[in-house]
C-alpha positions as CSV (number, residue, x, y, z in Angstrom):
1,M,-9.9,17.1,-18.9
2,T,-9.9,14.8,-15.9
3,L,-10.2,11.6,-18.0
4,S,-7.4,12.7,-20.4
5,F,-4.9,12.6,-17.5
6,F,-5.4,8.9,-17.1
7,D,-5.2,8.1,-20.8
8,Q,-1.5,7.7,-20.5
9,F,-2.0,4.6,-18.4
10,M,-4.2,2.8,-20.9
11,S,-2.5,-0.2,-22.6
12,P,-1.5,0.9,-26.2
13,T,-3.1,-0.8,-29.1
14,Y,-2.4,-0.7,-32.9
15,M,-5.2,-1.8,-35.2
16,G,-6.8,-3.6,-32.2
17,I,-3.5,-5.4,-31.4
18,P,-2.1,-4.8,-27.9
19,L,1.4,-3.5,-27.8
20,M,2.2,-4.5,-24.2
21,A,4.6,-7.3,-25.5
22,L,6.5,-4.8,-27.6
23,A,6.8,-2.4,-24.6
24,L,8.1,-5.3,-22.4
25,S,10.6,-6.5,-25.0
26,L,12.1,-3.0,-25.9
27,P,14.5,-2.8,-22.9
28,W,16.3,-6.0,-23.8
29,I,16.8,-4.7,-27.4
30,L,18.5,-1.5,-26.1
31,Y,21.1,-3.3,-24.0
32,P,24.4,-4.1,-25.6
33,A,25.3,-7.8,-25.9
34,P,28.3,-9.0,-23.8
35,S,31.6,-9.0,-25.6
36,S,34.7,-11.3,-25.3
37,R,37.1,-8.5,-26.3
38,W,39.8,-7.4,-23.9
39,L,38.9,-3.8,-24.3
40,N,35.2,-2.8,-24.1
41,N,33.6,0.5,-24.7
42,R,32.4,2.8,-21.9
43,L,28.8,1.6,-22.1
44,L,29.7,-2.0,-21.6
45,T,32.2,-1.1,-18.8
46,L,29.6,0.9,-17.0
47,Q,27.0,-1.8,-17.4
48,G,29.3,-4.5,-16.0
49,W,30.3,-2.3,-13.1
50,F,26.7,-1.5,-12.2
51,I,25.6,-5.1,-12.3
52,N,28.6,-6.3,-10.3
53,R,28.0,-3.7,-7.6
54,F,24.3,-4.4,-7.4
55,T,24.8,-8.1,-7.2
56,Q,27.4,-7.7,-4.4
57,Q,25.1,-5.4,-2.4
58,L,22.1,-7.6,-2.9
59,L,23.7,-10.9,-2.0
60,M,25.6,-9.6,1.0
61,P,22.9,-10.4,3.6
62,L,21.9,-13.7,2.0
63,S,23.3,-17.1,2.8
64,F,25.1,-19.2,0.3
65,G,21.9,-21.0,-0.8
66,G,20.3,-17.7,-1.8
67,H,23.1,-16.9,-4.3
68,K,21.4,-19.1,-6.9
69,W,18.9,-16.3,-7.3
70,A,21.6,-13.7,-8.2
71,L,20.9,-13.9,-12.0
72,L,17.2,-13.7,-11.6
73,F,17.3,-10.7,-9.2
74,T,19.8,-8.8,-11.2
75,S,17.9,-9.3,-14.5
76,L,14.7,-8.2,-12.8
77,M,16.3,-5.1,-11.4
78,V,17.8,-4.1,-14.8
79,F,14.4,-4.9,-16.4
80,L,12.4,-2.8,-14.0
81,I,14.8,0.2,-14.1
82,S,14.7,0.1,-17.9
83,L,10.9,0.1,-18.0
84,N,10.6,2.9,-15.5
85,M,13.2,5.1,-17.1
86,L,11.8,4.6,-20.7
87,G,8.4,5.5,-19.3
88,L,9.6,9.0,-18.5
89,L,10.3,9.8,-22.2
90,P,7.6,11.7,-24.1
91,Y,4.9,9.7,-26.0
92,T,5.9,6.4,-24.3
93,F,4.0,3.9,-22.3
94,T,5.1,2.6,-18.8
95,P,4.1,-1.0,-18.4
96,T,4.9,-0.9,-14.7
97,T,2.0,1.5,-14.0
98,Q,-0.2,-1.6,-14.6
99,L,-1.1,-3.4,-11.4
100,S,-1.7,-6.6,-13.3
101,L,1.9,-6.7,-14.6
102,N,3.4,-5.8,-11.2
103,L,1.4,-8.5,-9.5
104,G,2.3,-10.9,-12.2
105,L,6.0,-10.4,-11.2
106,A,5.5,-10.2,-7.5
107,V,3.1,-13.2,-6.8
108,P,5.2,-16.0,-8.5
109,L,8.5,-14.8,-7.0
110,W,7.0,-14.4,-3.5
111,L,5.3,-17.8,-3.8
112,A,8.6,-19.4,-4.9
113,T,10.3,-18.1,-1.7
114,V,7.5,-19.4,0.5
115,I,7.6,-22.9,-1.2
116,I,11.4,-23.0,-0.8
117,G,11.0,-22.3,2.9
118,L,8.3,-24.9,3.4
119,R,10.4,-27.5,1.5
120,N,13.8,-26.8,3.1
121,Q,12.9,-25.9,6.6
122,P,9.2,-26.3,7.3
123,T,9.4,-25.9,11.0
124,I,11.2,-22.6,10.9
125,A,9.0,-21.4,8.0
126,L,5.8,-22.1,10.0
127,G,7.4,-20.8,13.2
128,H,7.4,-17.3,11.6
129,L,3.6,-17.3,12.0
130,L,3.9,-17.5,15.8
131,P,6.5,-15.3,17.6
132,E,8.3,-16.9,20.5
133,G,6.9,-16.3,24.0
134,T,3.4,-15.5,22.8
135,P,0.7,-15.8,25.6
136,T,-1.6,-18.8,25.1
137,L,-4.7,-16.6,24.7
138,L,-3.2,-14.6,21.9
139,I,-1.9,-17.6,19.9
140,P,-5.0,-18.0,17.6
141,V,-5.2,-14.2,17.0
142,L,-1.5,-13.8,16.2
143,I,-1.5,-16.8,13.8
144,I,-4.4,-15.2,11.9
145,I,-2.7,-11.8,11.8
146,E,0.7,-13.2,10.7
147,T,-0.9,-15.3,8.0
148,I,-2.8,-12.3,6.6
149,S,0.4,-10.2,6.7
150,L,2.2,-13.1,4.8
151,F,-0.4,-13.1,2.0
152,I,-0.4,-9.3,1.8
153,R,3.3,-9.2,0.9
154,P,2.9,-9.7,-2.9
155,L,0.0,-7.3,-3.0
156,A,2.1,-4.6,-1.2
157,L,4.9,-5.2,-3.6
158,G,2.7,-4.6,-6.7
159,V,0.7,-1.7,-5.3
160,R,3.8,0.1,-4.0
161,L,5.5,0.1,-7.5
162,T,2.2,0.9,-9.3
163,A,1.2,3.8,-6.9
164,N,4.6,5.5,-6.9
165,L,5.0,5.5,-10.7
166,T,1.4,6.5,-11.3
167,A,1.5,9.4,-8.8
168,G,4.7,10.7,-10.4
169,H,3.4,10.5,-13.9
170,L,0.2,12.3,-12.9
171,L,2.1,15.1,-11.1
172,I,4.3,15.6,-14.1
173,Q,1.3,15.9,-16.5
174,L,-0.6,18.2,-14.1
175,I,2.3,20.6,-13.7
176,A,3.1,20.5,-17.4
177,T,-0.5,21.4,-18.2
178,A,-0.4,24.2,-15.7
179,A,2.8,25.6,-17.2
180,F,1.3,25.5,-20.7
181,V,-1.9,27.2,-19.7
182,L,-0.1,29.9,-17.6
183,L,2.4,30.8,-20.3
184,P,0.3,33.3,-22.3
185,M,-1.3,34.8,-19.2
186,M,1.5,34.9,-16.6
187,P,4.9,34.1,-18.1
188,T,6.8,34.6,-14.9
189,V,4.7,32.1,-13.0
190,A,4.9,29.7,-16.0
191,I,8.7,29.8,-15.9
192,L,8.6,29.0,-12.2
193,T,6.2,26.2,-12.9
194,A,8.5,24.9,-15.6
195,T,11.4,25.0,-13.2
196,L,9.4,23.0,-10.7
197,L,8.5,20.5,-13.5
198,F,12.2,20.1,-14.2
199,L,13.0,19.4,-10.6
200,L,10.1,17.0,-10.4
201,T,11.4,15.1,-13.4
202,L,14.7,14.7,-11.7
203,L,12.9,13.3,-8.7
204,E,11.0,10.9,-10.8
205,V,14.2,9.6,-12.3
206,A,15.4,8.8,-8.8
207,V,12.0,7.3,-7.9
208,A,12.1,5.1,-11.0
209,M,15.5,3.6,-9.9
210,I,14.7,3.4,-6.2
211,Q,11.4,1.7,-6.6
212,A,12.9,-1.0,-8.8
213,Y,15.6,-1.5,-6.2
214,V,13.1,-1.7,-3.4
215,F,11.0,-4.2,-5.3
216,V,14.0,-6.6,-5.7
217,L,15.4,-5.8,-2.2
218,L,12.1,-6.9,-0.5
219,L,12.1,-10.1,-2.6
220,S,15.6,-10.8,-1.4
221,L,14.5,-10.2,2.2
222,Y,11.6,-12.6,1.8
223,L,14.1,-15.2,0.3
224,Q,16.4,-14.6,3.3
225,E,13.7,-15.7,5.7
226,N,13.2,-19.0,3.9
227,V,16.7,-20.0,2.9
């Protein structure tokens, strides 16, 4: 029984062919294409309003040089929210529960912000490794600590997204299994458990959106330090 709880996090295959690429491409198929009509339907209007509000909120603390990343950050946000929300449906696979995928998104984007900072303002970028007014004896130790914290950033991005989604999926499966087992023996307790399962599902919907937002927000903060 313990091993079956983790089967949902295995990459799906069909006749030995991995279906990860299909799971990653499905969100883009579901989104409607932009239209040049004067009057759009409610879905297109809601999509445009959400993207505009998110882009405005994300770029507010950034300087003008960081606005070039607006399209990338907005696309990444919509992509992660779609993957996380689709993973809450029954009999589906959530690609963002795989640490390899999250690190594959976090490491290149973090590295791009670091390279931009070293290219545009190398003195300021390297100055982040040594706070101003540091005592002479602590300089070597602080440089090592700040360097380690710099390289831990992409790992923290990937692990945070993976851990939150994995924990939520495990809790949902555990409570659903408990409700199913308790139904013939204690119906009242099973109904209370099912109510708890419904509330937890609502919480997971919020977590799916918040974690995608936090992922992109932290990337924008890393970019702000180097632009």
